[in-house]
N, C-alpha and C positions, 0 to 999 in steps of 0.2 A: 243609296238604298231607299226604299219606300218609306220606312218608319224607323223610329229610334229602336224599337224592339228588333227589327230586322238587322240593324247595325250591331246590336248587342249579340245577337245570335251568330252573325258572321264573324265577329271577334272570337266568340267561343269556338266556332268551327275552325278558325285558323289555328287556335291553340291546340285543339284536338288533332288537327291535321299534322301539325309539327310533331306531336307526341307519337302518332302512328308512323310518321316518316322516319323517326329515329329508331324504330324497332325493326330490325332485319327479319324478324319472324312474322311481321305484319305486312310489310311491303318493302320493295327494293328499288333502288335507283329512281327512275322517273315513273315507275309503275304505281298503280293505284290512283284514285282520285276521289274528291269529296265535293259536295255541292249543297247549295241552299236555294230554295225557291222563295222569291219575294214578289208576290203578284204574278205577272206574266214574265218575269225575268228570272232566269236561272243563273246563279253565280257558281262557276265550276272551275276546278284547277286547270291551268293551261297545259297544253301538250308540251312534253319535254322538260317541264319543271318538276322539282322534287318536293314532295309533301313536307319533308323536314325543314324546308326553307319558308314555310307558310307564314311564320312570324317575322322573319328577316326581310322578306321580299313580298311584293304585291303579285301573287301568282293566280289570282282569281279573275275569270273572264265573264262578263255578262252576255247572256244569250237570250234571244227571243224564243221563248218556249212554245208559244202558240204556232208560230210559223214552222218551227222544227217538227212538232208533232204532226202537223198537217202533211209535211213531207214524208214522214215515216208512214203515216196511214195510207198515203197515196203511193207508197213504194217508189218515191222520187229519188233518183240517184243523188240528188243534192244533199240528202240526209247524211251521205257519206262524207260530206265536206262541211262540218259544223261551223267552220270559219265564216261561211256565207250568212249564218244566223247570228253572229256576234253583233252586239249593239255598239257600233263604232263610237258613238258620242260618249259612252261610258268606258270604253276600252282604251284608256290613255296610253298604255304600253304596247298597244297593237299586238297583243298576244293571240295565239291560236287556240281555240277551245280543244279539250281532249277529244280524241276520236270516239271515246265512250260517252260523250255528252248525251247521246240518244238513250243510253241505259238510264241515266239519271232523270231525263225528261219523262220517261215512261212510268217510273215509279211515282205514284200519286203523293207520297209523303213529302213533307217539306225539306227534310234533311236526308241525304243519301250518302253512304260511305261505301266505296268499292275498294277492296283491299286484296292483295295477293298474299294472304297469310299462308304460311307453309303447311299448317295443319289442314286447312281446307284444300289446298292444291294437292297434297299427298293423297287425299281421298278422291278428289275430282279427276285424277288420272287413272283411277281404278275402274274396270268395267262394271264392278258391282257398287259403284258410288251411290246410286239412287237408293238401293236397298240398305246399304250401310248407314246412309244419312237418315233414312226413315227410322232405323233402329235407335239412332242417337238423338234425334231432334224431336222427341215427344213433347207436345205442348207448344211447339213453335209453328207459326204459320209460314211455311216455306214452300218453294217450288224448285225443281231441278230443271236446268236448261242445258241440253247437250251442247257440245262445242260448235260454235259458229264463229267465223271471222268477226273480230270487233268492228263496230260500225253498223251499217244498215242491216246486214245479215243477222247479227246478234240481236239487234233491236226487234227484228221480226220474230226471231225465236222466242224472245222474252214476251212479246205481245201475245203470242199464241198460248203461253203457259201461265200468264198472270191471272190470278183469281182475286176477288174482293177479299181484303184482309191480309193478303200475303205481304210480309215485310222483310223476308229473307229469300235470297236467291243463291243457289249453288250453281256456278257456271262450270260446266264440264271442261277439263283441261285449262282452267283459267283462274278462278278465284271465287270470292264471296262478295255479295251485296247485302247490306242491311239498311233499313230505312225507318225513320220515326219522325214525329212532329217537332221534336226538339233535339238539340245537340246532346243534351244529357241523356235523353231517351235512346238516341242512336248509339252513344257510347256504351250504355248499359247493355243494350241488345248485342252489340259487337262482342263484349266481354262474355256474355252468356253463351252465345253460339260458339265462340272460339273455345271456351271451356268444354262444351259438349262434344266438339269435334277433335279435341286435342288427343294426340297419341305420343308416347315417349319415343325419342330417337334410339336407334340401336347404338350401343357404345362401341367405340373403335379405339385402336391403338393410336399413339401419337405419331405424327409424320416424322420421317427421317430427314431432318433439315440439312444435315451435313451432306447426305447423298444427293439431295435435290440441288443444293448450291454447287456441288461438283458437276452435276448434269447441266446446270444453267451455264456455268463457266462464262465464256465470251460469246454465247449464242444470241444474246439479246433477249433472252427469257429471264423471268424473275419469279420470286415467290408471290403468291396471292396476298391481298391486303389482310385477309382474315384467316387465322389459323384453322378455323372451323371448316374452311373450304376443302382442306385436304381429305376429309372423311370420305368423300365420294370416290377417291382413288384407292383408299386403304381398305374400305369395307367391300368384300366381294359382291354382296347382294346389291349395294348401291351402285357399284361399278357396272354390274350386269344390267341394271335398269337404265343407267345413263347411256350405255353403248347401244341400247336398242333403238334410240331415235330421240326426237324432240318431244317433250311432254307438255309444253305450254308456250304461248306466243313470245313472251319476253326473252326466253332462252334463245329463240331463233333470231330475234332482233339484235341482241347484244353479244351472243356467242357463236351464232351460226347454226347450221343444221346438224343436230345430234352432238355427240361428244367424241373426242379423239383419245384413244387409249394406246399407249406405247406397247409394242410387242416385247416379249422377253429379250433382254439384252440390247434393246434399241436406245440410242442416244437421241438428243433433240434433232441433230442433223439427219439422222436416219429416218425419223418420223417425217420431217419436212421433205426429204427426198422421195419417200414412199408416196406421200400425198400430193407432192408438187405444189404445196401451199404452206403458209405459215399459220397454223390454227391459233385462235385466240387463247386456247387453253389446251394443255396436254396432261392427261392423267397417267401417272406412272404407278402401276399396281403395287400395293404394299408400301409405297414411299410417300406419295402425295401428288400435288399439282404444281405445274409451272405455267405462268401466264406470259404471253408475248409482251415484250417490254412496253410497247405503245398502246396496249389495251387500257382503256380508261376505267374510271371508277364504276361505270355501269357494268362493264364486263366482270369486274371484281365482285360486285354485288350479286351478279347472276350466278357466278360459280359457287359462291357461298349459298345462294338459294338452292341450287341443284343439290348440294350436299345436305342441306337441311330438309328438303322435300323427300329425297330418296331414302334418307335415314328413317323416315316415318311411314313409308309405304309398307303394307303387309307383304312379307316375302312370298306368300302363297298366292297373292292376287295377280290376276291378268291385267295388263295395262293397255290403255288406249294411247297410242302415239299419233302425233299429227302426221298426216299423209304427205307424200312428196308434193302433191298439188297444193295442200294447205301451207306447207313450208314456202313454196315458191310464191304463193299468193301474198304472204306476209313480207317476204324479202323484196318484192317488186311493187309494193303498194306505196303510193305517194305519201300517205299519212305516216307510215312508219319510216320512210326515208327521211321525212322531215324531222321525226323524233331522233333518228340516228344522227342526223347532222347536228342537232342541238346538243346532243350528248357526246359528240366525238371528242371534244376538248375537255370534258369534265373528268 
């Protein structure tokens, strides 16, 4: 780090990152990232690493901000490969910077937090997101950015909408960015914005664990890690939203395109036969969710996220779903294949 003050702030950022990473309502699995600018160097969370591990592991990567911003400004495809801009002499673990490094570089503030908080995502998937956010975020300098694929497209979308003084971004179908000059300031702003956007979840009945275990049997499917995940299958409105398609990128990366709902009377084998594939998760209406046995912790985190997000969406709202082209773009993108590979065994 350039100075003792920078080192102190980085330590504070790692502590805050771990706190954010342990909160499933704030970020899930390898999603979300945090950063600190020290002169021309940007320290950012590495791709595929988990924020919750920020104190236990060295997950921050140094990036040459000047060169990266020149690439973004010039619409250079290299900006989609932030590993090119990693400062190798300081990158002792040879980690790969987050694909969202460009988002952090574009924000002028020293500290940037990008989170996939469920309250923001539940609003960011609604077609009226911008109007509803304007109603809720009085007194906050914020900007709305419609959905773009993470990386250079998102960076260009942000650059077009940034205004002097803006320290909050709501990313359509994606999440939230807050920025400040200190870690303490960023944490306070994150709390403020999250409180302004918060909506209570719909309450649902408990899952039928006995029935689910009977359905799982010897199929190789299992219960999800979190009991909260079952709500997306039990609540009719959440289930309706889930079956409509993919609502945000990390769902596509770790669960696949859309959600699979069992038809009336179907067992696990029937669903697999009908689809000719073994989906990562199967929603059984009124009962709960079963996960494929080899689905990792990232898939578990994302099915919980789906339940938490859809439970907060206004039931009268129209939703923006990712298009088939956008889904395909994510699934066949090198940056996300890399993240999938890193998380496959987690």
